N, C-alpha and C positions, 0 to 999 in steps of 0.2 A: 520328188527332191526339189526343195527350193533352189530359187534362182538368187546367186548375189545380189540381184536389186532387191528384191522382196525382202530378204534377208537385211538389209540395209534399212528399208521403209520401215520394216518391225522394230529395229532398234530405236530407228526416230521417233518412232508413236510412244515407246517404252519411255523417252527421253521426255519427250513435250508431256506424257503423264507426269513423270516425276516433279515434273518444275511447276506442273498445274499443281500438284499433290503442296509440294515445298512451298509454294507462293500462298495456297490455301491455310496450310497452317500457321507458315510467319503472318500472314495477313490477320488469321484469325487470332493468333497472338498476340499481336499489336492492340488488334479492336478491344480486347478482354483487357490489356494492361492500360490502354486508354480509358475505359468504364472506371477500372479500380483506381486511377490517380483521379478521376474525377470525382469520384465519391469519397475516396481518403476511410477504407474502414474502418480503422480504427480513431479518425479525428485527432491524427499528430499535430496536424499543421503543415505538414511539408507538402501534401499535395490538397487536392480538394476544391473543386471550383463550383459547386452545385448549392453551395449556401446550406445546407441541411446544418442543422446543430446539433451538436452534442451525440450519445453514442448510446445504446440501450443493452449493453452487455452484461451478464450475470457474472461473466470472470471479471473477478472486481481490479486485478493485478493489469488487465487490457483495458478496461473503462477508464481506469484513475488518470491516464495521458489527458484524456479527452478534459476530465474535470478539474484536473491540475493548471489547465491550461485555459479556462473559463473565465473570463472578467468578470465574473458577475460573483465572482467568490474573492474574498482579500483574506481569508483566514484557513486555514486547515487543520485536519486531524491525522496524523501520520503513526502509521500503526502496522501491526498486525490483527490477525482476529482479536487479541486482544484487547483492542481499542475500540471493537467495531460495534459494541452495544451503545456507545456513545451518540447520542442524538445530535448532528451538524444543525439541525430545526431549533431545538430547545437551547442549544448554545449560544447561536445568532440570536435570539428572541432575548436570552438573560443580560448578551454582552452588547446588541445593537450594531453587531456584525456580520459578515456573509461566511458562514463557516462551510466548507464541502468536506466530508467525509471520505478519505484518502486511504482507507484501510486495503491491505493487501494479504488475505490470508494464505498462511503457509509463508511466504515472503520474509526470509530472513534481514537484520539489520541490512544489508548493502542493498538488497533493493526498495529496501523502507528509503534509504536514504538516496537513491535513485530518483524514487518519486519525489521526495523534497527538492533534491536540486531542479528537476522540472519545473515546478511550482514557483521557483524561487525566479529561475531562468525567464518565464512566462508572465510574471507581473512588478509594476513598478510602484505599486501601492499596497501594504501590507497592514493587516489589522494585527491578526496572531496568529502564531504556531505552536501547536501542541502534538508533542511526539510522546506516544508511549513507550516507552523503555521496559521491557521485561526482558527476561532471563537470558533471553541469547545476545542483548547488547552487553553482558557484563564478561563475555570469554576473552581469553585472553588470545585466542589463536590470530594469526596473521589472516587465512585465509579460512573460509566457511563452506563448509560442503552442504549441500540442501537438497533435501529428496522431494523438492514441489522447484523446479526449475523458472528462476524469472525471468520475464520479457526484458532484458537490458536493454537488446538490439530495438523495442519500442520510446526509449528513454533518449538512447546516442544520437543527438541530432547532427553529429559530425561526419555520419554515416550514413547517406542517402541511400546508396547503392545497395547495402545490406537490408536497409527498410524495403525496398522496391523486390527486392527478392523475397522478403518474407509475405508481402502483401498478394503477390504473383501466385498464389497456391489454392488449393481447393478452399483450406479455411480462410483465406482472406477472403475469395470470393463469396462465400457464407456469409462472412461479417458485414460484405459490401451490400448484400441483398437486404441487409437484416437493418443495415442504414437507411438503404433508399426505402423501406416500407416506414421508417420512423420518420422520413422527412414527409411520406406522403400522409402520415397521421392514421396509419392503420392498426399496430398494435397499442396495448395499452402500456405505457411508460413505466419506467421505475422511477423513482425517485430522482431528481436531476443532481440532486446534493450527495447522491449516493449511499443515504441510510437505510439501512439493514439491520432487522431484527431477527437474530438467528433464534430467538427463543419460540419463534413462529416454525423453527423447522425440527423442535424438538419436542418429545412428549413433556407436557407440565407437570409430572412425578418424577421428572430425571432430575437427579440430586447426586453429588459424591457422599460415601458411604464415610459418616464419623467413626475414628478410631477410636477402638475400645481399649487396645493395649499400648502400651510404650515400648519401645526398643529399649536395649541394653544403653546404658550411661555411657556416653562416650567423653573420654578425656578432652578437659578444655584446651582449644588453640591458643598456646603464647606465643604464636611466630607474626610476621609483620607479611601482608600481603605488597610486595612491592613490584610487582610484575606489572604491564601498561594493559590499557584497555585498547587496543587499537580501533576498533568502531565507535568507541567513543569519539576518540580525538578527531575520526572524520566527520562525525556529528559538530564537534567542534566546530570545524573549517568551516561547515554548512552556515551554521548560525551566525557566525563572523559577516556571513554575505547578507544579512540582514542588516536593516535601519535600526539604528539607536532606539527608537521611538516605538519599533514592533513588539509585541507582547508575546513574549515565549515563556510555555508552560514544558518542562519537562516532567513525566509522571511514571513512576513506578505503579503500576498496575494492580491490585490483590489479587490473592491465589486463596485456595480453602487452606485451612491453619495448618492441615498435616504436613504441607510442605512448606510451610513459612520457616526457616532456619532455624537450630533453637540455640538460644543467647549462649555465646562463647563458644560455639562451634568453630570449624574453618568456613563452611558457608557462609554462616552470619559476617565472619570478618569478610571474605569474600564481598557479598552486599554492601557491607560499610565502606569499601574501599571504592566500590563503583559508585555506589550514590555521592561518595565527594567529591568522584570526578565529573558524574553528571551536574553536581551543586556547585563547580567549578563553572562550569560553561555559562550559567545565567548568573553566576555573581556579578555584581557590578552594574547589570540592565534596570533600568527604572522599572521597567513592567515585566521582569525574570523571577520564575519563581520554579524551585525543584520541590515536588510531594511525594514521597513515600508510603503508598496504601499497601505495601506489602506487610504487613502485620497483623500480629495474633490477637483480636479482641473479638466482640459479644457478635459484631457482622460476619465477620470472616469465620466464626465457628458455625454459623447456622449454615445447615446445608440449604437451605430453602432457597438462601441468595445466589446460589452455583449451579450452572448447569455438569459442571464437571468440576476439575481441579483447577483451572485456570479461565473459565469462561463465566463470567458473573451475570445476575440477573438485572433488572429493573430498579431495584429497591438501592442496590450499591451503584449502578451507573448514573443514578441521580446524584446520589450523595457524590460524587466523583466529580458531576458536573456543577454543583454549586461550587465544589473547590477551585475547580478550573476557572468559570467566571469570576469568582471574588480575585482570585489571583492577577487574571486579565486588567479586573478594574482598580487593583489594589498593591499588586505586587507582591513582596515579600510579606509585607507587611496585612497581609490580608488574613483573616480567623479560619482556618480549617477544619470542619468537626467533620469526624470521620470514627 
C-alpha cells in the first residue's frame, strides 16, 4: 500500500514530466516557426530575413507571389493555362521590357485578378500588362465555383495571421526546406521568369480531332445581351490602378475551331458583348489594345497547332506574341496578323 507521501511525490513527478513535455513542444514549435518566418517559404515578403532570392515551386499559383513582387520584372502576363505557352523571354526581347509569366493553371478570373493586384501593389514602375481573358471571364455570375482552390491567403497581405497559420504546416515546412536548398544553390532552378512549355509534357502527336459532322442548324439569336460581366468590371478597376503610360493588352486566346461560336448564335452574341466590355477597358489608353484571337481561320482549323481544344502550340503562340509586341509598341494602331 502506497503512503500518502509517495503518492504526492509520484504526482509531483508526473507534473514535472508534463511541464517538461509541454515546454519541449512549445519551444520546438517556436523554433520551427522562427525557422519558417526567417525563410518565408513562399517568398511573400511578409517575413524572410535570410536573403534567399525567389522560389523554385512547380505550383505556379504559389510561385507567382514571388515573381509578382520581383523588382527585375516590370511587365506581366496574367492568365490561366491558356496563356502559359507565351514566352516571357521572347516578349521581353521583342519589346525591351522585362516580362514575368504569372500564369496560374486552373485559376478562375478572380484568382488571376488577385495575382494582378499583387503585382500592381509591389511595383512603382510598369512596362506592360497582358491579360489573357478566356471564356470564364465572360460569366454573368457574381460568384465563381472553382474545382481548383486558389491560394487567396498568399495574396492577402492584410492578414498576416492567416499567412502565418498556412506556413506553420507540413506543406510550409516542405516549401521552406526547398527554398533553403535553392539558397544553397543545390537544385537546378526552373526559369525565374515563370516560363513553362507545356508541350514538353504532352506527346508530340497529341492534337484535337477535327469535326467531320455538323450539328443541327440552330435558329439565329435575335435578342440582346444586357447582363453585366462582373469579373470584367473587376478587371477594369485593376487596370485603372496602372499609370496612363503603362501598356495594357487584353487578349482573348484562340481555341480550336470546333468550339468557336457559330455566327448568329447566342454564344456568338455573348462573346461579342464580352469583347465590347473588354474593349472599353483599354479605350483611350495610349498603349492599350484589345485583340480577339478566338476566330475560325486556317490557323485554328489545323489540329497540328493545338494540344487540345484550348491549348495552342508554338506556331500560334509566336503569332500571338507578335501581335502583343506590336500592340505594346504602337497601341491600337498596330497591325495584328493572325
